[in-house]
N, C-alpha and C positions, 0 to 999 in steps of 0.2 A: 587699610583702604578707607577713605573718607566715607562718612555716613551717607547713604543714598546712592553711592556710586554703583552698587550692584544692579540697580534698576536700569542703568544706562548701558550695561554690557551687551554686546551682540550675542546672538544665540550660540551656546556651547563655547563661550569664552572660558579659558582655563581658570579664571578667578570666580566663576559662577559658584555660588554657595549651594551645596547639595544638602548639608545639614548644619543648622546654626547651633553652636554649643554655648552661646551667650558670652557676654563680656568681650566682644570683638573676636572671639575664637570660633572657628568653623571648619567643617570638612568640605573642601572645595573640589571642583572638577579636576584641578591639577593634582590633588591627592589621589583621586580615583584613578587617574591615568598612570600613576606610578605604582599601582598595585596595592592590594590589601590582603593580609593574612590574619586569621583569627584563630586563637588557641583557647581551649577550655576543656576541662574534664566533662565526661558525660553528666548531664544534668546541671551544668554550670550556667546555663542560660545564654550560651553563645548564639543559638539560633533564634530564640524568642526575644532576645535582647539586641545584641549587636547586629545580627543578620537582618532582622526585621527593620531596624533603624536605617541601615544602608539601603536595603532593597526598596523601601518606600521612597527614599530620596532619589534613587536611580530611576525608578518608574515615574515619579512625579516630574522629573526633569527630562522625560522623553528619550531615555536611553533605549536602544535596541539591545538584544542580548541572546545568549545561549545558556540554558540551565541544564546541567548534568544532574541526573538523579541516582542517588544511592539508596534512598529510603522510599517506601511506598507512599508516605503522606506528603511528599514534596510537591506533587502536582496540585493537590488541594490547597496547600499552603500558598503557592504562587498565584493560584486562581483568586484566593481571598485578597492577597496583596494587590493584584491587578484591579479587582473591584474597588478596593479602598482608594485607588489613585486614578480611577476612570480609564484604565488601560486594558480592560478585559477583551475588547475587540482586537487588540494587537497580539493576543496569545495564539500560538500555533502549537498544538499538542501532537507530538510525534509518538504514536503508540501502536500497539499490535493490531489495531483496526485497519491500518494501512491507508488511512485517508490521506496522509502526507507522506510522500515518497521522495527519495534522493538517491539516484544512481551516481555515486561519487566518481566512479571511473569515467563514465561518459561526460560528467560535469567537467572534469579536468581535461579530457580529450578535446572537448568542444569550446572551451573558454577562449575569449578573445585575448589579444595582447601578444607581445613577442614571445613570451614563454608558454603560450597556450598550445596544447596538443603535443608537447614534447614527451616522448616516451620516458625519458629519465624522470620526469616529474610524476607521471602516472605510476611508474614502478615504485617511486618513493612512497606513494600512498600504500601500496601493497606491502612494502618493507615495514612501514610504521605499524600497520595493523598486524602483520606477522609477529612483530616484536611484542605487541600487546597480548596476543594469544599465547605467546611463549612465556609470558610472565611479566610484561611491562618493561619498565626502565631498568637500567643497570645490567644490561645483557652482557654476556661473556665476551670479553675482548681478546681472549686467547687465540692461539693458532691451532695447528694440528688438524685433525680430521673435521672438527666442527667448523673451522674457518673454511676448509675446502668445500664442504657441503653447503654452507651459507653462500659462498661465491657461486657455486654451481646453480643453486636455486635462483639467485639474483640474475645470473646470465640467462637462464631459461625464461624467467619472468620478462626480461627485456625483449627477447625475441617473441615471446607470447603476446605481449601488448602490441608490438610492431605489426604483427600479421593482420589483424582486423583493421588497423589504421591504413595499411597499404591497400587493403581491399575496400576502403571507404565504408566500413561497417561500424555501427555503434559498439563501443567497448562495454562489455558487461561480464560479470563473473561467471554466469552460466555458459556464455560463449567461450570464455577462456578455458573453463573446465572441459568443455567438449573438444577443444583443440588438443588439450593434453591427453585426454583419454582415447583419442583416435589417432594420435601421432604414431608413426611407424616405430616398431621396436627392433627392427633389423633391416638391413639393406634388401634382403630377400622379400620381406613383406611389402616394402615400399614399391616394389616392381610388380606386385600381384594385382590382377584386374579387380579383385574383390575390394582391396584396400582403396584403390583409385576411385572406384565407383561409390563406396559407402562411407569413406572417411570424411568427416567434417574438416579435419586438418588439410587433407588433399584438396577439397573443394575450395577452401579459402585461399590456399596457395594459388590455385588456378584463377580464381576471381581477382586476386591481387595482380597477377600477371596481366590479365585483360584490362584492369583499371589503370595500369601504369604504362600502357603501350606507347603513349605519347609523352611520358614524363621526362624531365631533365635527366641527364646522365648521373648526376650526384644522387638523385632519388633512386634511380635504377640500381646504382651500386649498393645503396643501403638495403634495397629489397633483396638483392642477390646474397648479401650477408645473412639476412633473415632466412631466405629459402635454403641456403646451405646448412644453416643450423638444423632445420627440421628434416632435411633430406640426406644430410651427410654426418653431422655431429651427433644429434640425438639418437639415431638408430644404432650407433656403434659405441655408445656409452656402456660401461660395465653394468651388469644387471644390478649390482649393489648401489652404484651411484644413481642410476635411473630410478630405482625403486625408492630410494631415500628422498630424492628431490620431488618426485611425483606425490609421495605420501605427504611430504611437508606442504606442498601446494594444496593437496586435498584437505588437509587440516586447516589451512588458511581460509579456503573458500566455503567449507561446509557450513559454518554459522550463517553465511550470507545466502546460501542456496537452499536452506531448509527453513521451516517455520521457527520463529515468527519474523525473521529478518528478510526472507526472500522477497516478499512484496515491497518491503521498505527500501531495500538497497539494490535490487537486481532487476528492476523493471524500468519504469519511466521516472521522470522528475517533475514534481510540482511545488517543491520548496527547496531553497538553496541557502547556504550561509549568508550570501549577500542580501537576503531579504531582511536580515537584522539591521543592515545599514539604513533601511527605510523605516525602522522602528518596530519591526516584529520581534516578539519575545518567543523564542523557540525552546520548548520544554521537551526534553527527551524522556518521556514517561515510560521507560523500560528499566525500572529500578533494579539495581544489582541485588537488592534484598529479595526480589521476587524472581528475576530472570537469570541470576547468577552470571555465568560466562557470556551468554548471549546478550544480556543487558550491558555488561562491561564493554564488550566489543562494539555494540551499537553506540554507546556513549563516546567511546574513544574515537570511532570513525568520524562522528560528527565533530568532536572536539578538534581533531587534527585538521580537518577540512576548514573549520571555522577559523582556526589560527592562521593557516596559510592565506585564507581569503582576506583576513584583517591586514596581514603584512603587505598585501598588494595594494592597499588603499593609498591614495595620494590626496593631499589637502587641496581643496578647490581654491581657485584664485579669489582672494579677498573675503574668504569665509572660513569657518571652522567645520571640521568633520563632526557629524553626529557621533557621540561616544557610544560604544557597544561593550557590554560586559560579558565576560566568561565567568560563570558562577558554578562553584562546586562545593557543596557541603560533603563532609566525609571525603575530602579531596585526596586522601591517600589512595583511594580506589582508582583515581584517574590520572595521576601525575606520570610523566614520562621524561626522558632526557631532553626532549624537545622544548619543554616548558621554560627552561632557563634561557634558551636561545630566543624563544618567542618573547619572553618578558623583557629581554634586554632592549628590544626595539619597538614593542607594541605601543608605547606612549605616543610616538609620532604618528601612528596610524589610528589613533583613537581607541585603542584597546584597553579596557579596564578589567583587570582580573580580581576576583574575590575567591580565595580559598579558605575553607574552614576545616579544622581538624582538631584532635584532642591534644596532641603534643608533637614536639619536634621529632621524637623517636618514630612516630608514624611515617614520616617522610624518609627517615634513614632506613627503615626496613625495606622500603621500595627502591630508593635510589642507591642504596648500598654503602654510602660513605658520607662523611661530614662535608667533604669538598663539594659534592653534588648538591647536598642540602643547602650549604651556604650560597652556592651559585644561584639557586632558586630564591631563597628567602632574602638574599641581599638585594634582589630586584623587586621585591614586594615591600615597598617602603613604609606603608602605614601598617602598624601591627597593633592588634587589640589582644589584650591578655585578660581572660576571665578566670574565675576560680579554678585552681589547678594544683597539682602536686607533682613532685619528681624533678628530674633534671631540667625540664623546660623552665621552671621557676628560676633556677640559678642562671640559665642562659639569658632569660629576660632581664634579670637584675644586672647582669654584666652589660647587656645591650643598653640599658638606660644609663649606665655609667656610675661613677663615684664622685664624691666631693669631699673636701677637707672639712672636718668638724672639730671643734674644741671639746676635749674630753677632760673632765675633772677626775683626779685620782686622790683618794683620801686614805691616809694610813694612820693607825693609832696603836700605841703600845702602853703597857701597864707594868710597872716594876713591883715585884712582890716584896722586896727587902724593905724599902722605905715608903711603900704604898704611893709611889709617884706615877704619874700618867703624862703622856705626851701625844700630840697628834699633829698632822701636817696635811696640807692641801697643795696639790700641784696641778698644773694645766699643761696639756700637750695637744698638738694637732694630729689627728688620725684620719685615714681614708675610710669612708663608709659608703655603702651603696645608697643611691637616692631612694630606692625601694628595696628593702630586704627580701630575700627569697620567701621567707615565711609569710610576708604580707599577702602574697598571691593566694595562699591557702585559705584566707579568711574573707575574701571578697563575697559579697552577697550574690546568691545564685537563684533568686526568684522563688516563686511559689508562696504559699500562705505564710510559711515560717519567716520569710524575709520581706513580707509586705508586698509581694509581687514586684520586687525591684531587683534588677541585675546590675552589678557593678563590673566595670572593666577599666583597665589601665591602658591608655592609648599612647603610642609613640609614633611620631610622624617624621621619620627620616632625618633626624638632627634638628627638627624645628624646636625653638624655644617658645614656650607658652608665655602668656602675659604675666604670670607669677614668677618668671625666671627659671622655671623647671623644664626639663626635657620630656616631660610626660604630663598627662592629665587624667584624673580619675573621673570617669563618667558614670552616671546612673541612668538606667533605662527602665521605664515602666512597662511591664508586660501586658497591661490592659489595652 
């Protein structure tokens, strides 16, 4: 780009320089939009070097975003970065104080648009969170009993969400739990006066009937299907099937209806993922290090809702979308199968992902196989490699590629009989890595020993830097 052209670009143009690397090289908005992943061993400086470098650039260029927290110090870290870039007033800290609350089920039920309020989308939220509680990505795709009970739970959840929607009631997890716990367990119980008078399930069925008395026939037909489930199908399920699916549902909702998540997710809403589109930086300060499963569930619930909100964005006429980042240090704690799907299309919706982890194996442990890891990393185009060891270095070397080099071969011989000697020199072309795997083990990793400097090798999705190489060695000052 010609000198000075950057100053004439419209707001959020893809060629906007986020970080200038000198000599005409830069990290631009278009690079941020195609996703970033950072690798480095513990203590390699990936957070104090690369992460700080990118975060300050994103904040200074008015990105909104969502920050997932694995470690306790991340909130303070982002508060300092926001102060450094005059963005402190844009921070929204979601923590156990419950100042900021997000009822994600009611958010999905009440949203505008052709897909708003659809039961299938609300149930998808429940399914995604259920998968997270069960262990995250890479869930069992097998058949047999597990598949049967998964389908039975999904079927119950569909009818469970439908019922308050038909009654025109806000959808919340405490209400859904009350419906399940007061649903009839036999046809005999369903006809008893005590059940009819005390059951929340019965009360909502009756309220839905009153609410829909003038509804179109197709809506009434859908309601009849839902009512039949709760009054005919559910009561006659085998005790084993009903026990398993109700227990599975109880395990799903329990984190959200007990401390510290009850007030955050099961009451009202005063912060939404869409607020990031206006420049808010939402920090989920429920770190896994401190809150364990509750923290992971909270971060994953926000992450999935943020991702689907981003994918719904459309570019305004004659302008560019404000970019929004999804940021996760120790990203292996937060990845799911949905990430690859999200990242494949996030660019056009202004989504900028930044994932940091120690090594490629961290993702494999969660996603289960190399194909799933490759599907994710292939769509995170800019890759930073800090000091590291192990298989990730070889993968990085193969990613950066090889070139032909001329290699000299020297041979010498010495004859004992007549004290003669001879030597020869030959040249041959051989393939060599641009960066040998061992080079990654010696990169500077900050601290006093390395003069508070962090080195990282960056690769930008096939980009050739101005020295003709497919990579660039960057040095970051920790101060």
